[in-house]
C-alpha positions in Angstrom: 18.3 80.6 -19.5 21.6 80.7 -17.6 24.4 82.2 -19.8 28.1 81.5 -19.9 30.3 83.2 -17.6 33.9 83.6 -17.2 35.7 81.9 -14.4 35.1 84.4 -11.8 34.0 83.9 -8.2 30.3 82.6 -8.2 29.2 85.6 -6.0 29.2 88.1 -9.0 25.4 88.6 -9.3 25.5 90.3 -12.8 26.4 87.1 -14.5 24.0 84.9 -12.7 20.8 83.9 -14.1 18.3 81.1 -13.4 18.3 78.2 -15.9 14.9 76.8 -15.7 11.4 78.2 -15.5 10.2 78.1 -12.1 6.5 78.6 -12.4 4.3 77.0 -9.7 2.0 75.4 -12.3 5.1 73.7 -14.0 6.3 72.6 -10.6 3.3 71.2 -9.3 2.9 69.2 -12.7 6.2 67.9 -12.6 6.1 66.8 -9.0 3.1 64.6 -9.8 5.3 62.6 -12.0 6.0 59.0 -11.3 9.8 59.6 -10.9 8.9 61.7 -7.8 7.8 59.3 -5.3 8.3 60.5 -1.5 11.8 58.6 -1.2 13.1 59.9 -4.5 12.6 63.5 -4.5 15.8 65.4 -4.9 16.8 68.2 -2.9 16.9 71.6 -4.7 19.6 73.9 -4.7 19.0 77.4 -3.6 22.2 78.7 -5.3 21.9 80.6 -8.7 22.9 78.6 -11.7 26.1 79.5 -13.3 27.5 78.1 -16.5 31.2 78.3 -16.6 32.9 78.7 -20.1 35.6 76.3 -19.1 33.2 73.4 -19.4 34.3 73.4 -23.1 37.8 73.4 -22.1 37.3 70.3 -20.1 35.3 68.7 -22.9 38.2 69.3 -25.3 40.8 67.9 -22.9 38.8 64.7 -22.8 38.1 64.7 -26.4 42.0 64.9 -27.1 42.4 61.8 -24.8 39.5 59.6 -26.2 40.7 60.5 -29.7 44.3 59.5 -29.0 43.0 56.1 -27.6 40.9 55.6 -30.6 43.9 56.1 -32.8 45.8 53.6 -30.7 43.0 51.3 -30.8 43.6 50.8 -34.5 47.3 50.6 -34.0 48.6 49.1 -37.3 45.6 47.0 -38.3 44.8 49.2 -41.2 48.5 48.1 -42.8 47.9 44.5 -41.8 49.2 43.1 -45.1 52.5 45.2 -44.7 53.4 44.8 -41.1 52.6 41.1 -40.9 55.3 40.3 -43.4 57.7 42.8 -41.9 57.2 41.3 -38.3 56.8 37.8 -39.7 53.7 37.1 -37.9 50.3 35.7 -39.0 47.4 38.3 -39.7 45.6 37.4 -36.7 48.5 38.5 -34.6 47.9 42.1 -36.0 44.1 41.7 -35.6 44.6 41.1 -32.0 46.0 44.4 -31.4 42.5 45.8 -31.7 40.8 42.7 -30.3 42.8 43.1 -27.2 41.0 46.4 -26.4 37.6 44.8 -26.9 38.3 41.8 -24.4 40.0 44.1 -22.0 37.0 46.3 -21.7 34.7 43.3 -21.0 37.0 42.5 -17.9 37.7 46.1 -16.6 35.0 48.4 -17.7 32.9 47.8 -14.6 36.0 48.1 -12.2 37.1 51.2 -14.0 33.5 52.6 -13.4 33.7 51.8 -9.7 36.9 53.7 -9.7 35.6 56.7 -11.3 32.5 56.8 -8.9 34.9 56.5 -6.1 37.7 59.0 -7.1 36.0 61.1 -9.8 36.9 61.7 -13.4 40.1 63.7 -13.0 42.5 61.0 -11.5 41.1 58.3 -13.9 41.4 60.4 -17.1 45.0 61.3 -16.2 45.6 57.7 -15.6 44.4 56.8 -19.1 46.5 59.6 -20.6 49.5 58.1 -18.9 48.8 54.7 -20.1 48.3 55.9 -23.7 51.7 57.5 -23.3 53.2 54.3 -22.2 51.5 52.5 -24.9 53.2 54.7 -27.5 56.6 54.5 -25.9 56.5 50.7 -26.1 55.2 50.9 -29.7 58.3 53.0 -30.6 60.6 50.6 -29.0 59.1 47.9 -31.1 59.9 49.4 -34.7 62.5 46.8 -35.2 61.2 43.8 -36.9 62.6 41.4 -34.3 60.7 43.4 -31.4 57.0 42.9 -32.2 56.4 41.8 -28.5 57.1 45.4 -27.6 54.1 46.5 -29.7 52.1 43.8 -28.0 53.1 44.8 -24.6 52.4 48.5 -25.4 49.2 47.8 -26.7 48.2 46.3 -23.2 48.6 49.5 -21.7 46.3 51.1 -24.5 43.7 48.5 -23.8 43.6 49.3 -20.1 43.2 53.1 -21.1 40.4 52.1 -23.4 38.6 50.5 -20.4 38.7 53.5 -18.4 37.9 56.3 -21.0 35.0 55.0 -23.1 32.3 55.4 -20.7 33.3 59.0 -19.4 31.3 61.3 -21.7 28.0 60.8 -20.1 29.4 61.5 -16.6 31.5 64.6 -17.7 28.5 66.1 -19.3 26.4 65.4 -16.3 29.0 67.4 -14.2 29.8 70.3 -16.4 26.9 70.9 -18.9 23.1 72.1 -18.4 20.3 69.9 -19.4 19.9 71.6 -22.8 23.6 71.0 -23.7 24.2 67.6 -22.3 23.3 65.3 -25.3 25.4 67.5 -27.4 28.3 67.3 -25.1 28.1 63.5 -24.9 27.9 63.2 -28.5 31.1 65.2 -29.0 32.9 63.0 -26.3 31.7 59.7 -27.8 32.2 61.0 -31.4 36.0 62.1 -30.8 36.8 58.4 -30.1 35.4 57.5 -33.6 37.4 60.4 -35.2 40.3 58.9 -33.5 39.6 55.5 -35.0 39.3 57.3 -38.5 42.6 58.8 -38.0 44.2 55.6 -36.9 42.7 54.0 -40.0 44.1 56.4 -42.5 47.3 57.6 -40.7 49.5 54.2 -41.0 48.2 53.9 -44.7 49.6 57.3 -45.5 52.9 56.9 -43.4 53.9 53.4 -44.0 54.1 52.4 -47.6 54.3 49.0 -49.0 57.8 48.0 -50.1 60.0 45.0 -50.7 62.8 46.7 -48.8 62.5 46.2 -45.0 64.9 49.0 -44.1 62.3 51.4 -45.9 59.3 49.8 -43.9 61.4 50.0 -40.7 62.2 53.8 -41.2 58.4 54.5 -42.1 57.3 52.5 -38.9 59.8 54.5 -36.7 58.5 57.7 -37.9 54.9 56.5 -37.5 55.5 55.3 -33.9 57.3 58.6 -33.1 54.6 60.8 -34.2 52.0 59.0 -31.9 54.5 59.2 -29.0 54.8 63.0 -29.4 51.0 63.4 -29.7 50.6 61.4 -26.6 53.3 63.1 -24.6 51.6 66.5 -25.4 48.2 65.5 -24.5 49.4 64.0 -21.4 50.8 67.4 -20.3 47.6 69.2 -21.3 45.5 66.7 -19.2 47.2 68.2 -16.1 44.9 71.1 -16.5 41.7 69.1 -16.2 39.3 69.9 -13.3 37.0 67.5 -11.7 33.8 69.8 -11.8 32.7 73.5 -11.8 32.7 75.6 -8.4 28.8 75.5 -8.5 26.7 72.6 -10.4 25.1 73.4 -13.9 21.6 72.5 -12.8 19.3 73.5 -9.8 19.5 69.9 -8.4 22.1 69.3 -5.7 24.5 66.6 -6.2 22.8 63.2 -5.7 23.7 61.0 -3.0 26.3 58.2 -4.2 24.7 55.0 -4.5 27.1 52.0 -3.8 28.4 50.3 -7.0 26.6 47.0 -6.6 23.4 48.6 -5.5 23.5 50.5 -8.8 23.9 47.4 -10.7 20.9 45.9 -8.8 18.9 48.9 -9.6 19.8 48.6 -13.4 19.0 44.8 -13.8 15.5 45.3 -12.0 14.7 47.8 -14.8 13.0 45.9 -17.5 13.2 48.9 -20.0 17.0 49.2 -19.3 17.3 45.4 -20.2 15.6 46.2 -23.6 17.8 49.2 -24.0 21.2 47.3 -23.2 20.2 44.5 -25.7 19.4 47.1 -28.3 22.6 49.1 -27.8 24.6 46.0 -27.4 23.6 44.6 -30.8 23.9 47.9 -32.6 27.4 48.5 -31.1 28.3 44.9 -32.1 27.1 45.3 -35.5 29.0 48.5 -36.2 32.4 47.1 -34.9 32.0 43.8 -36.6 31.2 45.7 -39.8 34.3 48.0 -39.4 36.6 45.1 -38.9 35.2 42.8 -41.5 34.7 45.3 -44.4 37.8 44.7 -45.9 37.2 40.6 -46.3 33.8 41.3 -47.3 34.8 43.7 -50.1 37.9 42.0 -51.3 35.9 38.6 -51.8 34.1 40.5 -54.6 36.8 42.7 -55.6 40.1 40.9 -54.9 42.7 43.4 -56.3 43.6 47.0 -56.0 40.7 48.3 -53.7 42.8 48.4 -50.4 43.6 51.9 -50.2 39.8 52.8 -51.5 38.5 50.7 -48.5 40.6 52.8 -46.1 39.5 56.0 -47.3 35.9 54.7 -47.4 36.1 53.8 -43.7 37.7 57.2 -43.1 34.9 59.3 -44.7 32.3 57.1 -43.1 33.3 58.0 -39.7 33.7 61.6 -40.9 30.0 61.7 -42.0 29.1 60.3 -38.7 30.7 63.1 -36.8 28.4 65.5 -38.7 25.3 63.2 -37.7 26.5 62.9 -34.1 26.4 66.7 -33.5 23.1 67.3 -35.4 21.4 64.5 -33.4 22.8 65.8 -30.2 21.3 69.2 -30.9 18.0 67.6 -31.6 18.0 65.5 -28.5 18.9 68.5 -26.4 15.9 70.4 -27.6 13.3 67.6 -27.9 14.5 64.6 -25.8 13.0 62.1 -28.0 15.4 59.4 -27.1 13.3 56.3 -27.8 12.0 57.6 -31.2 15.5 58.5 -32.3 16.9 55.0 -31.1 14.1 53.3 -33.1 14.7 55.3 -36.2 18.5 54.9 -36.3 18.3 51.1 -35.8 15.6 50.9 -38.5 17.4 53.0 -41.1 20.7 51.2 -40.3 19.0 47.9 -41.1 17.5 49.1 -44.3 20.5 50.9 -45.5 22.7 47.7 -44.6 20.5 45.5 -46.5 20.8 47.7 -49.7 24.5 47.8 -49.3 24.7 43.9 -49.1 22.6 43.6 -52.2 24.4 46.2 -54.2 27.7 44.4 -53.2 26.6 40.9 -54.2 24.4 41.6 -57.2 26.2 44.5 -58.9 29.6 45.4 -60.2 29.7 48.9 -59.1 32.3 49.6 -56.6 31.4 53.3 -56.7 28.0 52.4 -55.5 29.0 50.4 -52.4 31.6 53.2 -51.6 29.0 56.0 -51.7 26.4 53.9 -49.8 29.0 52.8 -47.0 30.0 56.5 -46.5 26.4 57.6 -46.0 25.7 54.7 -43.9 27.8 56.5 -41.3 24.8 58.9 -41.0 22.8 56.1 -39.3 24.9 53.1 -38.0 27.1 55.2 -35.6 25.2 58.0 -33.8 23.2 55.7 -31.4 26.5 55.3 -29.5 25.9 58.6 -27.8 22.2 58.7 -27.9 22.0 55.4 -26.2 24.2 56.5 -23.4 22.2 59.6 -22.7 19.0 57.5 -23.0 20.4 55.1 -20.3 21.3 57.8 -18.1 17.6 59.4 -18.4 15.8 56.1 -17.7 18.1 55.0 -14.9 18.5 58.1 -12.7 19.7 58.6 -10.0 22.2 55.7 -10.8 25.5 57.4 -11.9 26.1 57.9 -15.6 29.4 56.0 -15.7 27.8 53.1 -14.3 24.8 52.8 -16.7 27.0 53.5 -19.7 29.7 50.9 -18.7 27.2 48.2 -18.5 25.8 48.9 -22.0 29.3 49.3 -23.5 30.4 46.0 -21.8 27.5 44.3 -23.5 28.4 46.0 -26.7 32.0 44.7 -26.7 30.6 41.2 -25.8 28.6 41.3 -28.9 31.2 42.8 -30.9 33.7 40.1 -30.1 31.3 37.3 -30.8 30.2 38.8 -33.9 33.8 39.4 -35.2 34.9 35.7 -34.4 31.9 34.0 -35.9 31.3 36.3 -38.9 35.0 36.6 -39.5 35.3 32.8 -40.0 32.3 33.0 -42.5 33.8 36.0 -44.3 37.3 34.4 -44.7 35.4 31.3 -46.0 33.8 33.3 -48.9 30.1 33.5 -47.3 29.8 37.1 -48.0 25.9 37.1 -48.5 25.4 34.9 -45.5 27.3 37.5 -43.4 25.5 40.4 -44.5 22.1 38.9 -44.1 23.0 37.8 -40.6 23.8 41.4 -39.8 20.6 42.5 -41.1 19.0 40.0 -38.9 20.7 41.5 -35.9 19.7 44.9 -36.8 16.0 43.7 -37.0 16.6 42.5 -33.2 18.1 45.7 -32.1 15.2 47.6 -33.8 12.6 45.7 -32.0 14.3 45.8 -28.7 14.8 49.6 -29.1 11.0 50.1 -29.5 10.4 48.3 -26.3 12.8 50.5 -24.3 10.1 53.0 -22.9 12.3 55.9 -21.7 10.9 58.1 -18.8 13.0 61.2 -18.5 13.8 60.9 -14.8 16.8 63.2 -14.7 15.3 66.0 -16.8 12.2 66.0 -14.7 14.2 66.2 -11.4 16.2 69.3 -12.7 13.1 71.1 -14.0 11.4 70.5 -10.8 13.5 73.4 -9.2 
């Protein structure tokens, strides 16, 4: 197995090791796979495979940017009750700070993927870091209660950055990481966005305190926005050091020929298994986002007083538990590559856990029980975000990773918007059980479609043929 090397020149032979077993029997067997028809056999590189330690630095830089964007995605939604009174806007005005990102992603994600394909990751991630910084600058300008329009304008920059950065983890891991680390790298890249969401959920709750004195709220908001502005500025400076790709590739397969963007889309939608995967992933994603947004009205319909802070911490710990699950499942997938089985189990267990949570919420008086259940639900109803991206990359090879991931993420954001709007109306009207059981039904559909998404490991097979 190829080991890590320091960033010396590739010609230092002592640090070079072949990464895959090149036995003739294995090669002959792999070359008989269906994925290797005569017109699809990739060219194999004769260069020794070198793994550069800086790959972890590149992943760290990306993680900082996606976490910052996740934090800004939440904006001030977690303190809706405080800021809507301060800015004198209706609750929906605060909710749309997050919804703006969802809608913008639906419109701009595919064009952003085309830019990544054309220009590479580095200019796009630097552009996203710049947009995050501009967003925080306008947020800071809007700390006065008469300047909410600055906050809205700044969130537009955040939404554009969200459209660029969300689909990058699969592409980054393919450029920098070998096959046995790729799922872990993608999981880290995806989970750091959710970590940012978790921070964005709890940070304003701890910084901006409820008060009848608007000057106190103004001071708290100014400090909150300033802290985010400083973080975004530091991350922007760090992003200057991001590199597009290593001097030599992390696998034995030479870089694939670039497939035109619209040809890539045509290939994706002609793949029936990808259609099943996209539906499963989209519904799963939509369920998670809608639950995260609607958890407050669902619980406060049953427990109307004094649980707002507990709900905030409940959402935070749910995401922290999810991070552990992300990393663990990434390691398992790197070793066993059981993408379809993992997808099926995550969807099925999420459905069962959510059903139990709804029953406990509506048929008992135990807030502690729903708190604990919701925290542990993070083990299952979040990790498919990363697993699905890698699954799509494997089954659709040689389509570029950012294109396959952007398609399923666009569908996920469409479902999320529909679920939030439709189920939000029901939740606000008090139909808690109906909302809960409708989501159980959606999880059932995603479970069935995940079972139908047969996953041929085309990318792994191509790399092991060297």
